[in-house]
N, C-alpha and C positions, 0 to 999 in steps of 0.2 A: 569611383565617383558615384555618389548616391543619386537616385532618381529624383529629378526636379518635380516639385508639386506645381502643377500648371492649372490655373483658373482661367476659364474661357467664358467670355460674356457674349450673349446673343439675345437680342430682343426680336421675336418672330415678325413683328410689324415693321421693323426698320427698313426692310427691303421693299416695302410697298409704296414708298413715297416716290414722287416723280417731279423732276425739275421742269419738265415741259418738253414738248415735241422738238426734236433736233438738238436738245442740250446734251453735251458729251458726258456729263456726270449722271451716272445711272446707279442709284441705290440698289437696284435689283441685283447687282453683282454680289451683294452681301448674301442674298438668298442662294445664289449659285454656290458661293463659297461654303456656306453652312451645310448645304445639301451634300456637297462633296465630302466635307469633313465627316459627316455622319455616315455616308456610304462607304468610306474607308475605315469606319469603326474607330476613328481617332477619339471620339467622345468617350470611349471606354478607358482612355488613358488620362482623362482630365476630369476636373470638377467643372461642370457647366452650370452657369448662373443666368437666370433672367435678371438683368441688371436694375439697379436703382435708376430712377428718372430724376435728373437734375432739376432743381427749382430755379426760379429767377434769382433768388438769393445766392445760390451756388454760382451762378453765372456772373453775378456782379462782384464776385471776389476778384475778377479781372476786368470785366467789361463795365462800361458806364451804365448807370441806371436808366438814363433816357433811351439808350440804344436797346437794351434788353426789354424795356417797356414797349418800345416800338415793335420788336419782334413778337412780343406776346399779343399785340392787338391787330397787327396787319394780316389781312387775308386777301385772296384774289377778288373777293366780292366787294370789299370796302377800300381797296388800295387807292382808288381815285381820291378819296378824302385825305390821303397821306402823301399825295404827289409832291408836296413841298419838302418832304423829308427824304425823298429818294436820293437826292444828291448828297445830302448830309450824311446818310448812312451807307452810301455806295451800293444800293441795291438797284437791280435793273436787269440787263441782259445776262451778264455773267453770273450774277447772284440773284436769281429771280424770286419773286414771291409766288409760292406754290401752296396748295392745300396742306395743312398740317405742319407748316414750317417750324413753329416753335416746338411742337411735339417731337419732330425729327431731331432738332437740336438737343432737346431734353434727353432723348434716348441715347444718342452717341456720346454726349458729354457725361451723362450719369454712369455709363459703363466705364469710361476712363477714370472717373472719380472713384468709383467703387474699387477698381483695380488698384489704384494708389492706396486706398485705405486698407485693403487686404494685404498689400505688400508691407505697409507700415506696421500692421499687427502680426506680421510673420505667419499669415494664414496661407500663403503661397510663396513660391520662389519666382514664378513667372506669371504675369497676368496678360491675357491676350484680348484685345478689342479691335477687331478688323473694321468696325464701323467708325472708329475714331481716327485721329491723325490729321485733322483739318487745320493745317499749320499756317494758313494765310490770314485768318481772321485777326483784326486789330481791336484795340481797346474800344474804339469809338465807331467802328464800321465793319461791314462785311468786305470780303476780298477773295477773288479767285475761287468761287464756288463755296467758300467757307463763311459761316455766319458766327458761330461760337467757337472759340479756340479751346477745345477740350484739352489740348496738350498743356497749355499754360496753366489751366485750372488744376489738372492732375499734378503737375510739378509743384504748384503752390501747396498742395496737400502733402506731397512727399517731403517738402522742406520742413514740415512740422517735426519730422523724425530724423531726417537725413541732413547732414552738414553740407554735403556736396552732391549735386545731381548732374549727371552727364546726359545731354540730349544729342542724339545722333539722327541724321536725316538722310535717307537714301532715295527720296523722291527726286524726279528730274528737275523739279522746281525748287528754288531756294526757300528754306524755311524761315521766311522773313518775319512772320508774325511772332514766332517764338524768340528769334534773335532780338527783335525789337523790345519784347517784354522784359528780357533779362540782360539788356545791353550794359547796364550800369552796376552789375553785381558779379562777385566772384563765386557766389554760391551755386550758380548754374553755369556750366560750360556748354555752349552750343557748337556742334560740328556738323556742317552741311556739305554734302557732295552733290553738285547740281550743274546743269547747263547754264552758262553765262555768256552774254554777248549777243549781238545782232537783235537787240530789243526783245530778247526772250523774256517772258513773264517770270517773276515780277520786276526784273531789271536790277535787282540788288544781289549781293553775294560776292562782291569783289574780294580778292584775298586780303586786301588791306582794310576791310571792315573788321575791326579787331575788338570792339567794345570800347568803353570809355570809363573814366574815373576808376572806381574800385573794380570795374569789370574790364579794364584794359587788358587785352590779350586773352580774354576768356570767350571770345567769339572767334571761331576758326572756320574759314571758308575754303572749299576746294572747288574752284571754278573749272568746268570741263567743257570740251568742244563736242561737236556732233560725232556720233558713231562709235563712242567708246565701247570696247568689248570687254568680255569677262577678264581676260588676262591683264589688260591695262588697268581696269578699274580695281581689281583685287590687289594688284601690285602697289596701288596708292592707298587703298582702304586699310589693309592690314597694318602696315607700318605706322600710318597716321594714328589709328585707333590704339595700337600698342603703345605708342609714345604718349598719347593722351592719358591712357590708363595708368601708366607708370608715373607720370608727373602729377596728374590731378588727383588720382586715387578716389574716384567717386564712390559713394556708398549706395547709390541707386542709379539705374540707367533707364532712360526712355528712348525707345527706338521706333522711329517713324519709317514704315516700310512701303512708301508710295511705289506702286507697281507701274507707273508711267515711265520709269526708267528702263523697262523691258523693251526689247526689239518689237517692232510692229505696233507700238502703241499709237492710238489715234491722234494724240497730241504730242507725242514724244519724238525724239531723234537720236536716242541711244541704241546700242546693240547688245544689251545684256540678255543672257538667257535666264530662264527660271532658276536653274541650278547655280548660276553665277550670282544672282540676286540672293538666293538662299545661303550661299557661302558666307555672305556678309552677316546675315542673321546668325548663322551657326557660330561664327567667330566671336560676335558680341556675347552670345550665350556662354561661350567657353570660359569666360572670366568668372562665372559663378556669382555675379553681383545681382541683387534683386532687380528684376527686369520687367518693365511695362512695354509690351509690344503693341503697336498701333498700325492701322492701315494708312490711308492717305489717297494720293492720286492713283489713276489707273483707268483707262478709258476704252480699252479693248477688253470687254468684260470677261470673255472666256479665258483670256490669259491672266487676268487679275485673279479669278477664282482658282485657277491652276496654281498660281504662284503662292497665294496665301494658304491654300491647302497643303502644298508641299512644305511650306515653312512651318505650318502647324505640326506636321509630322516630324520635322527636325527638332522642334521645341520639346516634343514628348519622346524623342529618341525612338521613333517607331518607323521601321522601313515600310514602304508602301509599294504596291504594284504599279508599274509604269502604265498599265492599261486603265483607263477610266472605268470605274464599276458600271456595268450595264444597268444596274438598279437605280442609278441616279435619275431623278426626274428630268434633268436637263441634258441627257445623254447626247441629243442631237446638236447641242451647242458646240461640241468638241470634234465634230466632223472636219476633215475626212480622216484624220489620223487617230483620234480617240486616245491620245497620249497625255499623260500628266505633264511631262516635261519634253515637249517636241523640240526638234531642232529649230533654232531661231537665229538666222544669220543677220537679219536686219537689212534695212534699205539704205543705210548711210555708211559711207566709208569712214574709217577711223581717222579723225582730224587731230587726234592727240598724239603728237610725235613724242619720241623717247626723250628728246631734250626738253620739251614742254613739261612732260610728266615729272622728269627729274627736277626741274626748276620749281614746280609747284610743291613737290615733296620737301625740297630743301627749305623753301620759304616757310612752310608750316613748321618744320623743325626749328627754324630760327625764331619763329614767334613763340614756340613752346618753351624756349630758354627763359623767357620772361615770366612764365607762369610760376607762381609760388607753389612749391610742393605741398599738396594736401592742405590748402588754406583752412585755418581754424575758424570756429564760430563761437561768439560769446555765449555762455550758458544763459538759458532763459526758460521760462515755463512753457510747456508744450500745450498749444491750444487743443481743445477737445476735437475728436473726430466728428464727422457729419452724422454718423450713426455708429452704434456699437455692435459687437458680436459677442453673444453669450457663449461660455464654454459649452461644448457639445457633449454633456455628460448625461447619463441615464436619469439622474435625479433633477435635471433642469426643470424649471417651471414651464409647462407647455405654453401658457399664454404669453410668457415673456419671450420665448423663442419665436412665436408667431409674430410678435411685434418687431423683432430685430432681424428676422431673415429666415423664414420657415424653410426647412429642407423637405422636399417631397420624398415620397417613398422611393427606395432604391430600385424597385421594380417598375418605376414609371416608364423607363425605356429599356427594360431588361429583355434580352433576346436569347437567354440560355435555357438550360434544362429545368431550371427552377421558376420559369415564367409562370405566374399564376393565371394569366389570361390564355387559357388553352385554345380559345376560339380563334385567336389571331396571334400566331407566334412570330410573324414578320416584324422587323424593326420599323416602327412608324416613321413617317416623314415628319420633319420638324414643324410643318405647318399644323400638325395636330396639337401643338402646344396651345394651352389656353391663353387668354388675353393677359397682357402684362399687368403686374401689380406695381404700385409706386413704392415698393420696398425691395431691398436686395433679397433675391429668392433663388435658391439653388434648384435647378430643375433636373439635374442628373448627377450622380456621383458613383461611377463604377469602381473607383478606387477606395471609396469610403467603406467602413464596416457596416454590415447590415444592422439595422436598429429598429426596435419596435417603438414607434412613437405613439401608439395607442394608449 
């Protein structure tokens, strides 16, 4: 099996936003994750990009114009003047107004969008954006800490080139915003594994929510109870996804890897370990279908960063040491064990009996019988990409490449014997990256050929 080409998207400023004191959503987890990825030297196995920043126009491919216009204008200092719109757009305690809100949305959405474009253009096999995966946002409103649904927008981009896109969600919360967006089409199949019942947010995701009209049976839900462990979860996940792949035959997959399904999550009640969560990612990757990997929930941030770093290693087929590198800037966060994949037994007993799991599995298989095998799509003109990528040849026009996505020098983060900066041979921390540009821009490519761009 050939090595996958992995594109990894990271905006250095995305971890600096703050939802507010006491709010469980912490964008800082993205800084922890990226720092671990770099200190494990996983960046040397990927092409790393400072991503495109999505515009209001990009966002209105799914969301309403008045909602996006509201997000553009609202700030903590002027929010009193928009108080009448808070209920309309569902902002407030769960989805607060914080400084830089629209910029935050632009960063995580742009990264998912660029990942989709690169997959469409066969510039990578796997695209990774841990800042994305905000699956609750609706067309007209915010929901569950999510403002702009980057997943829906990325899938819409994938549908320009792909007849069938499979969306898989392993967050503990139901992927309601994505399901709702594609409930009436067979071009996207949504499969969500989540906690359901006892008024658990968002309250949707019953196994009989199946889609409607052309999309009937193309929404699959796997509702689970408290305390599900690795063995039980994987015994459901693998046969369900195997059956979906065989019947639906997607040409692209979007995988939402919410880490709130891990044991000990601040808002969760499952008992998955990091390796169990990662086994699901590895299984989806094994099909060899173009794959967009996104983050999502996760509120015990040291475990979120551990999980997504471990899964990054799986995606690039790189074994990593169990010990957290002492060089990481956040080493103290991982006390007392300093392990990448510590034992995680969970605080909840497994309420998913064998009979319940068997019945869920059989119900899903019964629903799959009604799915048309590899539904076809009428031929049509392909809409243009949001931006283009010029061939990376020696005779490319330099100005043209700067406009479409400048690649920085390969020694920008080089740490080997050919490092030209002899005064400092240590690998710099990602905070040394310069401010983001509003263009897709590669900031590191250890796998790429060296090239003189001068």
